[in-house]
N, C-alpha and C positions, 0 to 999 in steps of 0.2 A: 292337673294339666303340667307336663312340664314344658320349660321355657327355654328361649333363647337366651344363650350368654355370649358375649364379646370378649371373653378370655382366650387369647391364643397361646396355646402352649408352644415351648420352645424346644431346644434341641436335647434330644437322648444319646446317649453311649452306648456304641454297637458291642455286643459279644457274641461271638462264634461258639458252637459247640467243637470241643477237640474230637470227638468222634465222626465229625461230620465235616470235616474242615476240606475235603477235596469237593464237596456238594457247590456247584456256582448257584447263587442266588442273592435275594436281599438278606440281608444279615437281620439276626435276632438283636432285639432292642431290650436292655434292662432299666427301667424306669423307676426314681425313688423321688420323694419330694424334697432331697437333699439339694437339688439344682434350683434352677428357676420355676417359680410357682405363682399360680395366682395369689395376689396379696389384697386384694380390692376386700374391704368388710361386709359388703355385698354378697361377692361369690361365696368367701369361707362362711359366712353365716347362713347362706343357703344350702353349702354341702352340709355343716352340721346339724340344720334342721332335716333336711333328709335322712340324714344317718338316723336323729332320734324318732321322726315319724316311725321310720320302719321298725327300728328298735323296740317303743312300746306297743304297737301294734303285734308283735310278734309274741311280745312278752303275754299282751292281754288273750292271746289267741291260746297260747300254753297255759295260762290259768283256766281258760275255757274246753282244753282237752279237746283242741278242735285238729283229730286226726287227719282230717284229708287236708290240710294244708302239710306244706314242705316249709320247715321252719329252720332260718341259716342263722341262730341268734349270737352276734360276735362276727360275723360276718358280712354284714351291712354294706360294706363298702362296695364290695363286688358289683352291687345293685346300683348303692349312689352314684357312682362315679360315673360310668357309662351312661346313665341317662340322664345326666345334669344338663348337657347341652341340648338335647333332643328340643324339636317344634312340636306342637300337635299334629303335624301332617306325617312325622316320621311313625314308626314302629316299633314296638318292643315283643318281641318273639319269647316265649318263654310257656314253661309248664304252667297248667291253669292251677296248679296246685301250688305255685311258689308266691307266698304272701308277701313279700319282699318287693316281687317285682310288680304284683297288682297294686301295692300301694305307689309305686314310683310310677305308675300308669296314671296314678290319678282318681282311683276310682274311691268312693265314698268309705271312710272307715266305719261310719257306723254300719252300712252295710254289709262290706266284708266280714265284721266280726259279730254280725247277728247269727243266731243257732241256725237257722234254715239255711245261711251260705255256706256253714261247715259241710252241709250234705252236696250242697250243688256249687261247687265253687264259679266264680266268674273265671270266662277265660282272656288271655292276655289278647291274643288279636281279636278282631271284628266278628270272625265266627268262631265256632266252636269245633277245633281240630285237634285230634289225638296222636298226631304224629311229631316225633322228635322236631323241638323247636329251632334245629338248628337246619334241617329239612324245609321247615314252613318257611322260615325267615328269609332261605335262599329265592324260595318261589315268588315270596311279595318282590323280594328284589329283583328279580327277573323281570316281574311284571313292571316294577317302577322304571328299569330301564327301557324297556319296550314303549311304555307311554311317555319317554323321555322325560322323566322327572326328577327332580333332584332332591330325593327323598331317601333317608337311611333307616336301614334297620339294625336294630342292635338284638341280636339273638344270644340268649342264655342257656347254657349247656345244661340239661336236665341233671337233678341229684345224681348219684349213684348210677350214671348210666357209663358204659361200656361198649356202646356200639362204633367201634374204631372202624370197622370196614365201611359203613355207612356213612360214618363222617370223611374219611378218605373220598369217597365218589363226590361229596357235596362240597368239600373245600377245593376238590381239584375243577369241578363244575364252577364254582364261583368265581376262583381266580382266572380259570379260561375267558370268564366272558365280562370280567372286571365290574362286579356287581357292586353297589355299594349296601356291602353288610358288614357290622364287625361281628366277629365269635369271640363267645365271653366265656371262658372257663375257671371254675372255681376249682385250684389245684392244692389239695392240702398235704402237699409234698411236707412240710414239717411235723403236721402230726403225722403223718404215716409211719415216718420214720421214727419218731416217738414211741409209737405203737407196733415197732418193727415190723410194718405192712411197708410195701413197696407198689408202685402204680405206675409201672414205666409207661404204658398204654396213653396216659395225659404228661408223665415228666417229659417224654420226647416229642409230644404231639407238635409244641411249637415249633422245633426245627424242622420237622417235615413239610411246615406252609414255606419253606425256601424253596421246595420241590416245585411249587405250584406258582411263584413269581409274585409272591405279595410277602408281607412282613409279618414276622411274630415278636409279641412285646412280650417280657415278663419283666410282672410290674408287682410290687407290694401289696399283694390284697387287703392289708389290715390297714392300709394308708389311703383314705379316699383321694386326696389331695395328689397322688400319685397316680391313682385309677385315673382321676380326672384330667390330668397332665394328657396322659397317654391316649386317652380317648378323644380327647380334645382334637390332637394331632390326627388321628385317623379317622375322625367323623370330618375333619376337614380334607383329607386324603379322598374321602370316599365321594363326597358332594362335588369333587372336581372330576370326577369320571375316574382314578385311580386305582379303584378297585378295591377288596376287602384286606382286613386286618383281622387276625387273632391274637385274642388279648390272654395272656395266660395268667391270672391272679393269684400267688402261691398265700396262701392262707395259713393262719398260724392262732390256735385258738388261746393261747396264753398272752396275745396281745387283743386289748379291747381297742377298737378303731373310735368309739367315742371319747375315751380316754386320753387317746393318742391325738385326736383333732382337738380336743380342750387344751394339751398342753401347747401343741403348735399355734392356735389364736392366740394364748394366753403371750406365748413369746414375741408374738406381732403386735401386741397392745391392743389386738381387735376383741378380746373378750369382756363379757360384762353379765355377770351373776342374775342381775336382774332381768335381763334381755332373754338368758335362759327359763328362768321361771315363767316368763312370758309364753317361751314357745311350748314348754311343758305344760301350761296351762290352756292353751290354743287345740295341742294335740289330745288332750282329754276331752275337750270339750266336741271334737271332731269324732270321736269314739262314742260320744253320746249319742247327740241330734243334728249336729253340724256339718256339713258337706267339706271335703278338701277345699285348701285354696289359703295359698303362704303370701300374698303380697305384701301383708304388714308387719311379716319376718325379713323382709329383704331391706328395710330401712337404716 
């Protein structure tokens, strides 16, 4: 179960697209962890533990040839950052095959990694829905608005999806109705450039949100602190009725988010090797017989 955090993110810097300077709208922002960041040991340890849990679960699934799961080993920050500040009443909308999102949802690791689960994966939402998570999440956010509930939906783009026209209509609807939803994209621009590929439908997507009156934030998708900061601000904005945000997580397979986070914590003197071993042991136990639960990791 995801829990509340009292950390509040602060300022981000504005960045405009040179190709769209004539477009009136909310500016696109770029966020990194170089500025103001969560510094409490509790928050940083919680973020690291979330990364490690997703990594270890995905590696176990890969060893078991769990072909029915979508694995994004090395990109766990895209999931861990946006979900770290959710409450039990908020919603994660993602593909039922997205293992990292299932782990973030708080489902039991031992059940997720059981052979039978590979055949019939869990659904992220309360009901099994095959539609695009952006569309499903928007519907849930609309239901929350009609019920006058201050609940937030975090919707994750399905891997390898190019349903741009569908997303255009979904974003337009969410913006017009000021729905409390975050749209999260894993955008491998760096990897695409390295392999001589290009995905303009994703690269330009953040700037399109300006046409619908809500912000698009470009963030380092390998840096869980940066993703956390960006989504903290966006979740707070959504709860206050200010509408959606699109989080464009730029990923790069050459950088490991776990190694980056360990370095970040060592610089702030909140790293402890014994603590990491404790976390690993607990996760190993969870993948065996115990259920998820991390209160002991937050002290």
